[in-house]
N, C-alpha and C positions, 0 to 999 in steps of 0.2 A: 504494500500500500504506500509506504514511504517512498519507494523507488518510483512508483507511478506518479506521485505528486511532483517529484523532482523532474521527471521527464516531461510532465505536463507544463511545469514552470519554464523549462528550457524551451519547449515548443512555443509557449506564449511569448517569451522574450524574443525568440527568433522571428515570430510573426510581427511583433511590435517593431523589432529592428529592421525587418524587411520592409515594413510599411513606411518607417521613417526614411529608409534608403530610397524606396520608390518615390516617396513624396519629394525628397531632396532632388532626385534625378529629374522628376517631372518638373519641379520648380526651376531647376537649372536649365533644362533644355526646352520646355514646352510652354512656359508662361510668357505672356507678352512682356517685352523689355524695351519698349521705345517710349520716349518722353516728348516728342514733337507733335504739333497739332496739324501740320500739313499732311497730305496723303503720302508723300514720299520725302526722303532726305537724300542728298547726294554726298557721298564721302570720297575723298581723294586719299589714297594710301600711297606714300612715296616709295621709290625703289630702296631696297635694303632697310625697310622699316623694322623697328624693334617694338617691343611691347609698349614702351613709353610713348612711341609715336601713335600706336593704336589708341592708347588711353587719351592722348591729346585730341584726336580727331573724333573718337566715338563717345567719350564721356558727355559732351553737350547734347547728344541725341538719345542716350540710353538712360533708363531708370537706374540701372545697377551695372556698372562696368565690371565689378568683381565677379558677378554671376556669369557675365559674358566670357570673361577671361577663363573661368573654370570650365565652361562648356567648350571654348576654343581649344583649351589644353587637352581635354579628353578626346576631342575629334582630331587632334594632331595638327591643327591649323597654326598654332604658335611656333611650331618648328619649321613652317613653310609659309610665311606671310606673303601674300601676293600683292604686288603693286598694281595700281589702276584706279579707275573711276567706277564707283559702285552705287547702286540704288537700294536704299533700305525702305521698306514699306511700313506704314503706320500699323502698329499692333504686331509686328513680327516678333517671334520668339528667338531665343539665342540659337537654336538649331538652324532656323531659316536664315538668320543673319550670318552665321558662319558659312553656310552653304552659298549664300550670295557673294560673300567676300572671297570665297575660294574659287568660284568658277563663272561668275557673271560680270566680267570686266566689260564695261560699256564703252563703245567708241564715242569720240567727239568729232564734231564737224570743224575742220580747220580751214579757214579761208584767208586769203590775202590778195591785195591788188594795189597797184599804183605806188609801191615803194620806190624811192629813188636810189637807194643804195643798200648794201648788204646789212649794215648795222640796223637800218630801219626795218628790214625784212626780219632779221633775227629778233628784234623787239616785238614785232607783231606776232611771230610764231611762239615766242616764249610766253606770251600772255594766254596761249591756248593749250599748250602741252607742258609736260614736266620739265623738259630740257630748258636750261636757262640761256640767256643771250650770249654769254661768253662762250659756252660750249657750241652753240649754233654758229657763231661767227668763226670759231676755230675750224669747224667742219666745212663751212662754206669757203673758207680761205685756203684750205688744204691744197698746196701746190701740186702734190703728187696725184691727188684725185682729179684736179682740174686738167692736168696734162694728159692723164690716162683717158680722159673722156672728151678731149677736143675743145677744152675751154682754157681761158687764161684769166689773169686778174682783171682785165678790162671788160671782158664779156661774161663773167661768171653769173651776173644777174639774169642772163638770158636762159639759164637752166630752169628757172622757176616760173612755170606757166601759171598765171593767176587763175584761180578757180576755188571751188570748195571740195575738200577731200576728207575722207573718213580716216581717222587714226585712233589708236588707243592712246589715252592721255599720257601714259608712262613711256611713250616712244622716245628713244634717245636721239641726240643730234645726228649721229651717223646714220641711224635708221631712217630718220626723216629725209636726209639728203639722198639716201639710196632710193627711197620711194619716189622722190621728185625726179630723179634721173629716169626712172621707169616711166613716169608720167610724161616727161619731155620726149622720150623716144616713142611713146604711144601717140603723142600729139603730132609728131612729125611723120605722118603717114607717107606712103609712096606718092600719093596724089599731091600732097603739099610740097614734098621735095621736088617733084617734077615741075610744079608751078614756079618754085624758087629758082630752079635751074634755068627755066625758060626766060626768067628775068635777069639771068647772069649773076644771081646772088646765092650765097650759102644760107642755111637756116638761121645762123646767128646774125648774119648781115640783114636778113629780113627783119629780125627782132629789133636790131639797132634802128633801122629805118622806121619800123612800126612805132618805136618809142617817140620818135619825132612827130609822126602823124598823130599819135595819141595826145601829145602835149599841144599840138597846134589847134586841134578842135575836139571838143567833147561831143560834137554831133556825129553820131554813128553813121547817119545817112550821108554825111559829107566826107567821111574819111576816105572812101575810094577815089574821090576827086582830088583830095589833097595828096594822096599817095601817088596818083597819076602825075601831078605836077613834079614831085621830086624824082620820080622815075624818068620823066622827060628830061629833067636837068642832068641826071646821071648819064643818060644816053648821049647827050650833047656835050658831056664833059664840062658842064657849067658848075660853078660853086653852088652848093645847096643853099647857102645863106639863110639858114633856119635860126630864128631868134631863140627858140628853146635850147639850142645847143650852146649858145653864148651864155644864157642864164645858168645852164648846168656848169659850164666852164668857170663862171664866177663863183658859184657855190663850192665847186671842187677846189678851186684855188684858195678860197678863204676857209674851207673846212666847215662852213656853216650852211647846212642844207635847210635850215628853217628860214633863211632869208627870203623875203617876199619882194620880187622884182616885177613890176608891172610895165616898165618901159625900158627898152634897151637903148642906150645912148651910143653916139658915134664913137666915143672913147672906148666903150666896151668891145667894139669890133676889132680893136687892136690887141686885145689880150692874146698872148702867145700860148695857145693851148691846142692840142690835137682835136679837142672837142669844138673848137671855134670854126664852124663851117663857112664863115666869112673869110677866113684866113687860109684854111686847109681844104684841099679838094677831096671829094669822095665822102664816104660815110665816116662818122666818128668811130673810135676804136671799139666801142661797145654801146649798149643801150644807155640813154640818159635817164631812163625811168623804166618801170615795169609796164609794158603796154598791155591793154586789154586784148583778149582774143579777137575782138572785133577789129582792132587796129592791125593786128597781124594778118588777119584774113583780108583786110582792105588792101594791104600791100600785095598779097598774093592774087587778089582779084581787083586790080585797079580799074578805074574808069578811063577809057581811052578818049583822049581829047588833045587839043593843041595848046593847052595852057602851060605857061612857064612861070607865072607870077600870081600871087594872091595877097590880099590885105583884109583886115577885119572889116566887116560890113556894119557900119554904124546905124543903119536903118533896120537891120535884122540881126540883133545881137546874138552872138554865138556862131554865126555863119560868116562867110567870107565872100569877097568879090574877086573873081578870077580874070586874068588877062592873058592874051596870046603874045603881046609885045610890050616893050618897055614904056612906050608912049601912053598906051592905055593904062598900064599899071600905075604910072606916075599920076595920072588923073585920079584914079581910085585912091591912091595913097594920099593925095592932097586933102581929100575929104576926111580921111582918118586922122591926119595930122591936125587939121583944124579942130576936130572933135576932141582929141586927146589934150590939146592945148587948152581948150575951153574947160575941160575937167580939171585942169591944173595938176595933171599927173606928171610928176618930174622924175619918178623912179619906180 
């Protein structure tokens, strides 16, 4: 009888202990552990994150980080923390949160356009993925990479075709660069290459010219006409005499790309720079900005005409007046000079 009581007591203790264990496990894994009011919260886990990094990023959105840590340890997650961007749903339990952080890295949309230099591009990208500006600039400037892929310091910006792309947030600078090389090669289809060749241009030369077209006019429907002017000039071996190249030369010379220049002065045309197309024949060494795809395609599909000159149209802002000869151009230009003087635009 005494032994039966002992066995019964042991069984009861076992049941109680098992119940407590089951309750603890259930509470650790399957009880809601979120504290935010929105439907979802986005969490960014950095590369090589440690437990302290998890605590910093998860504590603000969890009711109890320690219970999460216990569950994460039991599931082996703390020994293999995954970097990335993750979505946590309202009311999720620790088991679901760990599963999300382990295998549901969400991509981000990375977009860029109109950057004038590599530093600006790096800053733009760094605001969208984990890689910082310094690592991106180093990757973009890598001379061995540039040489191996047909680029140089002057035309390296041409590699980056402006668009929106999907990346994982934790993409490294080198991985971003490698993906952009693939996108560049994908963009330059055989059809586009054939059109460039028919114009007597290489792909990077097309982008250099497109950057001038892009800067000359924001009107997409006018870009093929502007491209046609410059291609006519190239065929005649005339100087391009493009004001945007002079503005770029000034910015590059001063190192200040935030400078706003609304009017090119005659003294600016004397600046000794390979980007000054009033002084040096042909195309500049590389793009003066990142042209839109519409500007690139405008160069590849120019409007055929006999125009060699153009100036801003003061009666139809944003557009230009085109001329076949210098006399006609000078008449158009006189209207523009009168207008710009009336606006008192000196620089």
